[in-house]
C-alpha positions as CSV (number, residue, x, y, z in Angstrom):
1,M,149.1,184.8,24.5
2,R,145.4,184.0,24.8
3,N,142.5,185.7,23.1
4,N,141.6,188.1,25.8
5,E,145.1,189.6,25.6
6,L,144.8,190.4,21.9
7,A,144.0,193.7,20.3
8,D,140.7,194.2,18.6
9,H,141.9,193.2,15.1
10,Y,143.1,189.9,16.6
11,R,140.2,189.5,19.0
12,I,137.6,189.9,16.2
13,P,139.3,188.4,13.2
14,L,137.7,189.5,9.9
15,I,139.6,187.5,7.3
16,Y,139.7,188.1,3.5
17,N,141.2,185.1,1.6
18,L,143.1,186.5,-1.4
19,F,143.4,183.3,-3.4
20,P,146.6,183.9,-5.3
21,R,145.8,181.8,-8.4
22,L,142.8,184.0,-9.1
23,A,144.5,187.3,-8.1
24,G,147.5,186.7,-10.3
25,T,151.0,188.0,-10.0
26,F,151.9,189.6,-6.7
27,D,152.0,193.1,-8.2
28,Q,148.2,192.7,-8.6
29,W,147.5,191.8,-5.0
30,I,147.5,195.3,-3.5
31,G,144.4,196.3,-5.5
32,H,142.5,193.4,-4.0
33,A,143.9,194.2,-0.6
34,R,142.6,197.8,-0.8
35,R,139.1,196.4,-1.6
36,A,139.3,194.0,1.3
37,R,140.3,196.9,3.7
38,A,137.5,199.0,2.4
39,M,135.1,196.2,3.3
40,G,136.4,196.3,6.9
41,F,138.5,193.2,6.9
42,N,141.5,193.2,9.3
43,W,143.3,190.1,8.1
44,L,144.4,189.1,4.6
45,Y,145.0,185.4,4.2
46,L,147.2,184.0,1.3
47,N,147.2,180.3,0.4
48,P,150.7,178.9,-0.2
49,I,152.8,180.9,-2.6
50,S,155.8,178.7,-2.7
51,Y,157.2,176.7,-5.7
52,P,154.9,173.7,-6.3
53,G,155.7,170.1,-7.4
54,F,154.7,168.5,-10.7
55,S,150.9,168.8,-10.1
56,G,151.0,172.5,-9.7
57,S,148.9,172.3,-6.5
58,L,149.4,175.2,-4.1
59,Y,149.5,172.7,-1.3
60,A,152.1,170.5,-2.9
61,V,155.1,172.5,-1.9
62,K,158.4,171.5,-3.5
63,D,160.6,174.3,-2.3
64,P,159.3,176.7,0.4
65,Y,162.0,179.2,-0.3
66,R,161.2,179.8,-3.9
67,L,158.1,181.6,-5.2
68,N,155.5,179.9,-7.4
69,P,156.4,181.2,-10.9
70,D,152.7,181.9,-11.6
71,F,152.8,184.7,-9.1
72,I,156.0,186.4,-10.2
73,P,155.6,189.6,-12.4
74,S,157.5,189.7,-15.6
75,S,159.5,192.6,-14.2
76,I,160.9,190.5,-11.4
77,V,164.0,188.3,-12.1
78,S,164.4,186.5,-8.8
79,D,162.1,183.7,-7.6
80,A,163.3,184.0,-4.0
81,L,160.5,184.0,-1.5
82,Q,161.7,187.4,-0.2
83,S,160.9,189.0,-3.5
84,V,157.3,189.3,-2.4
85,E,158.1,191.0,1.0
86,P,157.5,194.6,-0.2
87,V,154.0,193.6,-1.2
88,I,153.4,191.9,2.2
89,R,154.6,195.1,3.9
90,A,152.4,197.2,1.7
91,I,149.4,195.1,2.6
92,A,150.2,195.5,6.3
93,A,150.5,199.3,5.8
94,L,146.8,199.3,4.7
95,G,145.8,198.0,8.1
96,L,145.5,194.3,7.0
97,H,147.4,191.8,9.0
98,P,149.0,189.3,6.6
99,M,148.4,185.5,7.1
100,I,149.8,182.6,5.2
101,D,149.4,178.8,5.1
102,L,152.1,176.7,6.8
103,V,152.1,173.2,5.4
104,V,154.0,170.7,7.5
105,N,152.0,167.5,7.1
106,H,153.4,166.8,3.7
107,T,155.5,168.0,0.8
108,A,155.2,167.6,-3.0
109,V,156.0,164.0,-3.9
110,D,158.9,165.3,-6.1
111,S,160.4,167.5,-3.3
112,P,164.2,167.2,-3.1
113,L,163.7,166.4,0.6
114,L,162.7,162.9,-0.3
115,I,166.3,162.4,-1.6
116,Q,168.0,164.5,1.0
117,H,166.1,163.2,4.0
118,P,164.1,160.1,3.1
119,E,164.0,159.3,6.9
120,W,161.7,162.3,7.3
121,F,158.9,160.6,5.4
122,Q,156.5,157.7,5.8
123,W,157.0,154.8,3.5
124,E,154.8,151.9,2.4
125,A,155.9,148.3,3.0
126,Y,156.5,147.9,-0.8
127,G,158.9,150.8,-0.9
128,A,156.8,153.7,-2.1
129,V,156.4,156.9,-0.2
130,R,153.0,157.1,1.6
131,H,150.5,159.6,0.3
132,P,148.4,161.6,2.8
133,C,144.7,161.0,2.8
134,A,141.5,162.3,4.4
135,V,138.7,160.1,5.7
136,D,135.1,161.4,5.5
137,P,134.1,161.7,9.2
138,V,130.5,160.9,8.3
139,D,131.3,157.9,6.1
140,P,134.8,156.4,7.0
141,S,134.6,154.2,4.0
142,K,135.2,157.3,1.8
143,K,138.8,158.1,1.6
144,T,140.6,160.8,-0.5
145,I,144.2,160.1,-1.3
146,W,146.5,162.8,-2.7
147,G,149.0,161.1,-5.0
148,D,151.0,164.3,-5.6
149,L,151.9,164.6,-1.9
150,A,154.4,162.8,0.3
151,E,153.5,162.3,3.9
152,V,156.0,163.6,6.5
153,D,156.7,161.5,9.6
154,N,156.6,164.4,12.1
155,S,156.0,161.9,15.0
156,H,158.6,159.2,14.6
157,A,161.4,160.4,12.2
158,P,164.7,159.2,13.6
159,N,166.2,162.7,13.6
160,R,163.0,164.4,14.5
161,E,164.7,167.4,16.0
162,A,166.3,168.3,12.6
163,L,163.0,167.9,10.9
164,W,161.2,170.1,13.3
165,A,164.0,172.7,13.1
166,Y,163.5,172.7,9.3
167,W,159.8,173.6,9.8
168,A,160.8,176.3,12.3
169,D,163.1,177.8,9.7
170,V,160.3,178.0,7.1
171,L,158.1,179.6,9.7
172,K,160.8,182.1,10.6
173,A,161.2,183.1,6.9
174,Y,157.4,183.9,6.8
175,L,157.5,185.9,10.0
176,L,160.6,187.9,9.0
177,M,158.8,188.8,5.7
178,G,156.0,190.4,7.7
179,F,153.4,187.6,8.1
180,E,151.6,187.9,11.5
181,G,149.1,185.1,11.2
182,I,149.8,181.4,10.4
183,R,147.0,179.2,9.1
184,C,148.1,175.7,10.0
185,D,147.1,173.4,7.2
186,A,145.6,170.0,8.2
187,A,146.3,170.9,11.8
188,Y,144.7,167.7,13.1
189,Q,147.1,165.5,11.1
190,V,150.2,167.0,12.8
191,P,151.4,166.1,16.3
192,V,150.3,168.6,18.9
193,E,153.9,168.7,20.2
194,L,155.1,170.0,16.9
195,W,152.6,172.8,16.9
196,C,153.6,173.7,20.5
197,Y,157.3,173.8,19.4
198,L,156.6,176.0,16.4
199,M,154.5,178.4,18.5
200,E,157.4,178.8,20.9
201,R,159.8,179.5,18.1
202,A,157.4,182.0,16.6
203,R,157.0,183.9,19.8
204,E,160.8,184.3,19.9
205,I,160.5,186.3,16.6
206,N,157.1,188.0,17.1
207,P,155.3,187.4,20.4
208,R,152.0,188.5,18.7
209,T,152.0,185.8,16.1
210,V,148.5,184.3,15.8
211,F,147.9,180.6,14.9
212,F,144.7,179.5,13.1
213,A,144.0,175.8,13.0
214,E,142.6,174.3,9.8
215,N,140.6,171.5,11.3
216,L,137.8,171.0,8.8
217,G,137.0,167.4,8.1
218,C,138.5,166.1,11.4
219,T,136.6,163.9,13.8
220,L,135.4,165.1,17.2
221,E,138.1,163.0,18.8
222,Q,140.8,164.8,16.7
223,M,139.3,168.1,17.6
224,R,139.4,167.3,21.3
225,A,143.0,166.4,20.9
226,L,143.8,169.8,19.5
227,R,142.0,171.6,22.3
228,H,145.2,172.3,24.3
229,A,147.6,172.8,21.4
230,G,147.7,176.6,21.9
231,F,145.8,177.7,18.7
232,H,144.1,181.0,18.9
233,F,141.4,180.2,16.5
234,F,139.8,177.1,14.9
235,C,137.4,176.6,12.0
236,N,133.9,175.5,12.5
237,S,131.4,173.8,10.2
238,S,128.4,176.1,10.5
239,K,128.4,176.6,6.7
240,W,126.8,173.2,6.4
241,W,124.1,173.7,9.0
242,D,120.5,173.6,7.8
243,F,119.4,175.5,10.9
244,R,117.5,172.5,12.2
245,E,119.7,169.5,12.9
246,D,121.2,169.3,16.4
247,W,124.8,168.7,15.5
248,C,125.9,172.3,15.0
249,L,124.7,173.7,18.3
250,Q,125.9,170.6,20.1
251,Q,129.4,171.2,18.7
252,Q,129.2,174.9,19.5
253,H,128.4,174.1,23.1
254,E,131.1,171.5,23.5
255,F,133.8,173.7,22.0
256,A,132.5,177.0,23.3
257,D,135.9,177.6,25.0
258,L,137.6,177.7,21.6
259,A,137.4,180.8,19.5
260,S,136.2,179.8,16.0
261,I,136.0,181.2,12.5
262,S,132.8,180.8,10.4
263,F,132.6,181.2,6.6
264,P,129.9,181.1,3.9
265,E,132.3,179.3,1.6
266,T,136.1,178.6,1.2
267,H,138.5,177.7,-1.5
268,D,137.7,174.0,-0.7
269,T,134.0,174.3,-1.1
270,P,131.7,174.9,-4.1
271,R,130.9,178.6,-4.6
272,L,127.6,179.4,-2.8
273,A,126.4,181.5,-5.7
274,R,126.8,178.5,-8.0
275,E,124.8,176.3,-5.6
276,T,122.0,178.8,-5.4
277,H,122.1,179.9,-9.1
278,G,123.1,183.4,-8.1
279,N,120.6,184.0,-5.3
280,E,121.7,187.2,-3.7
281,R,119.4,186.8,-0.7
282,I,121.1,183.5,0.4
283,Q,124.5,185.1,-0.2
284,R,123.6,187.8,2.3
285,L,122.0,185.3,4.7
286,R,125.0,183.1,4.9
287,Y,127.5,185.9,5.4
288,G,125.3,187.5,8.1
289,F,124.9,184.1,9.8
290,A,128.6,183.5,9.8
291,A,129.2,186.9,11.4
292,V,126.8,186.2,14.3
293,F,127.7,182.6,14.9
294,S,131.4,182.7,15.7
295,T,134.2,184.8,17.1
296,G,135.5,185.6,13.6
297,I,134.6,185.3,9.9
298,M,136.4,184.4,6.7
299,M,135.4,185.2,3.2
300,P,137.2,184.2,0.0
301,I,137.8,186.6,-2.9
302,G,134.9,186.9,-5.3
303,Y,132.2,186.1,-2.7
304,E,131.3,189.8,-2.7
305,F,130.6,189.6,-6.4
306,G,128.7,186.3,-6.5
307,F,131.4,184.5,-8.4
308,Q,130.3,181.0,-9.4
309,R,133.5,179.4,-10.7
310,N,135.0,177.2,-7.9
311,L,138.5,178.1,-6.7
312,H,140.9,175.3,-7.6
313,V,144.4,174.9,-6.2
314,V,145.7,173.7,-9.5
315,T,143.7,175.1,-12.4
316,T,142.3,178.5,-11.4
317,Q,143.8,181.4,-13.3
318,P,143.4,185.1,-13.4
319,M,141.3,184.7,-16.6
320,D,138.7,183.0,-14.4
321,W,137.8,186.4,-12.9
322,E,134.1,186.8,-13.6
323,T,131.6,189.5,-14.4
324,P,130.0,190.3,-11.0
325,T,126.5,188.7,-10.5
326,F,126.0,191.5,-7.9
327,D,128.1,193.7,-5.7
328,L,127.9,193.1,-1.9
329,C,130.9,195.2,-0.9
330,A,128.8,197.8,1.0
331,F,126.8,195.0,2.6
332,V,129.9,193.1,3.8
333,A,131.4,196.4,5.1
334,A,128.3,197.1,7.1
335,V,128.1,193.6,8.6
336,N,131.8,193.8,9.5
337,E,131.3,197.1,11.2
338,L,128.4,195.7,13.3
339,K,130.7,192.8,14.2
340,R,133.3,195.2,15.5
341,C,130.8,197.6,17.3
342,L,128.3,195.2,18.9
343,P,129.7,193.3,21.9
344,I,126.8,190.8,21.6
345,L,128.3,189.6,18.3
346,Q,131.8,189.2,19.8
347,G,133.4,186.2,21.4
348,E,132.3,182.6,20.9
349,G,129.4,183.0,23.2
350,H,126.6,180.5,24.0
351,I,123.9,179.9,21.4
352,R,120.8,178.0,22.0
353,A,117.7,177.3,19.9
354,V,114.4,179.0,21.0
355,V,111.1,177.3,20.2
356,S,109.7,179.4,17.4
357,P,106.0,180.3,17.5
358,I,106.1,180.9,13.8
359,E,106.5,178.1,11.2
360,G,109.5,178.8,9.0
361,L,111.3,181.1,11.4
362,I,114.4,179.8,13.2
363,I,115.2,181.7,16.4
364,L,118.5,181.4,18.2
365,E,119.4,183.1,21.5
366,R,123.0,184.4,21.8
367,R,124.8,185.4,25.0
368,T,128.4,186.2,25.4
369,L,130.9,187.3,28.1
370,E,131.7,190.4,26.0
371,A,128.2,191.7,26.6
372,P,127.2,191.1,30.2
373,G,123.5,191.3,30.8
374,E,122.7,191.6,27.1
375,V,120.9,189.1,24.9
376,G,120.7,188.7,21.2
377,W,118.1,186.9,19.2
378,I,118.9,185.7,15.7
379,V,115.8,185.3,13.6
380,I,116.1,183.5,10.2
381,N,113.4,183.0,7.7
382,T,114.3,179.8,6.0
383,D,111.5,180.1,3.4
384,P,113.0,181.3,0.1
385,V,109.7,182.5,-1.2
386,H,107.4,183.8,1.5
387,S,107.8,186.5,4.2
388,R,106.9,185.9,7.8
389,L,105.5,188.2,10.4
390,C,107.6,188.2,13.6
391,I,106.2,189.5,16.9
392,P,109.2,189.5,19.4
393,G,106.8,189.5,22.4
394,D,105.8,185.9,21.5
395,F,109.3,184.6,22.4
396,I,111.0,187.5,24.3
397,H,109.7,188.0,27.8
398,Q,111.1,191.2,29.0
399,T,110.2,194.9,29.3
400,S,113.4,196.7,28.1
401,R,113.6,198.3,24.7
402,L,114.5,196.1,21.8
403,T,116.7,197.1,18.9
404,L,116.3,195.4,15.5
405,Y,119.3,195.0,13.1
406,R,118.3,193.8,9.6
407,L,121.6,192.1,9.0
408,A,120.7,191.0,5.5
409,Y,120.4,194.6,4.5
410,A,122.9,196.1,6.9
411,E,124.1,198.7,4.4
412,Q,120.7,200.4,4.1
413,P,119.9,203.5,6.3
414,S,116.8,201.7,7.7
415,A,118.7,198.6,8.8
416,V,118.5,199.6,12.5
417,Q,115.1,200.1,14.2
418,E,114.3,200.9,17.8
419,D,111.3,199.9,20.0
420,I,110.0,197.3,17.6
421,E,106.9,195.4,18.4
422,K,106.5,193.5,15.2
423,F,108.1,193.3,11.8
424,T,108.2,191.3,8.6
425,V,111.1,188.9,7.8
426,A,111.7,188.7,4.1
427,P,112.4,185.4,2.4
428,S,115.9,184.1,3.3
429,E,116.4,187.1,5.6
430,I,118.4,187.1,8.8
431,V,117.8,189.7,11.5
432,L,119.3,190.4,15.0
433,I,117.3,191.6,17.9
434,T,119.2,192.9,21.0
435,G,117.9,193.8,24.5
436,R,118.5,193.4,28.2
């Protein structure tokens, strides 16, 4: 099932990441889900919720069929994974499509699978299990090794069929609980053939299962290898773009046939509000930019409130919930609504830089198959202090009417303006101009 066959809430994925360590026990999740739905999100993504190994990391899964005890309310006796199913069904009833991480590249280093099936793992020559690692694509000399994880040999295990069937059973358990989206952790470190196999098994249970590839940190060669794996959506790295260097648009052009998800931050990155010392303008800018750059968008819990404590897969607790720096719920809802309603913002599209006649203004032109004959111009004031006067006629050579959307203030009644000839772009503001 390809993207053009999907309903709107799949075709335009608006994803809210409910990070379970911050949200707390699963009886608390529905309140956060209601807020996400009110902001216009149509997917709710949960990081791993299964029983972890000694480190406590969400991604060091020891037993996929048992719940992490940190997420079990005191009123619930069982730690069976299915105990959370009523909450997953309730989330879906709100209009949010539940998504969960599937981790098949590794297990917790103290997983019983190492004793039951040592042949499923990769081992060092000196007899220790191999730990997975990540290599910095910019500087290959930098390597991160996770000592609490054991690397699975999904490619060459002697009884590979049994190993793959094990993963298929875990996936089946998720789908039978009501999960409709699968975020494939470390997708580029897993054989493409395994992903194809799992997608086939998923379609037998729910033909509308959607697979999201977590591909951040991979090389361009690894990304190219994933191209034909069958994923519906990939992540992109636009969060790190400074709006000037060539790499971001070059990658957007090369992989324009792959629907991608942008984000202003994730659970793996520092909080944007922490990096900017609580700058609301930049918080708005980066969410607006993510919305216009890609097919879909993802936002982690707390971004709407300017939270500054980083999300951590081991140490974050509900007590880390912060007093809001600001409240962007109405803004996020308005941007999400524009994303749904404006065809020019849908699909991956083709984005190119336009030579700006005004110093400090970045101008991008967006075209997409979803809006034949229409053009969008994204104007960004990168100056955090000074406003800029923008005259569209200086870079738009056409006679049809232009509509201005002040994305950074999308929730305000004056955010949409018709027949504009000139306007002022505030510091760190992003606007959208559409026309034919």
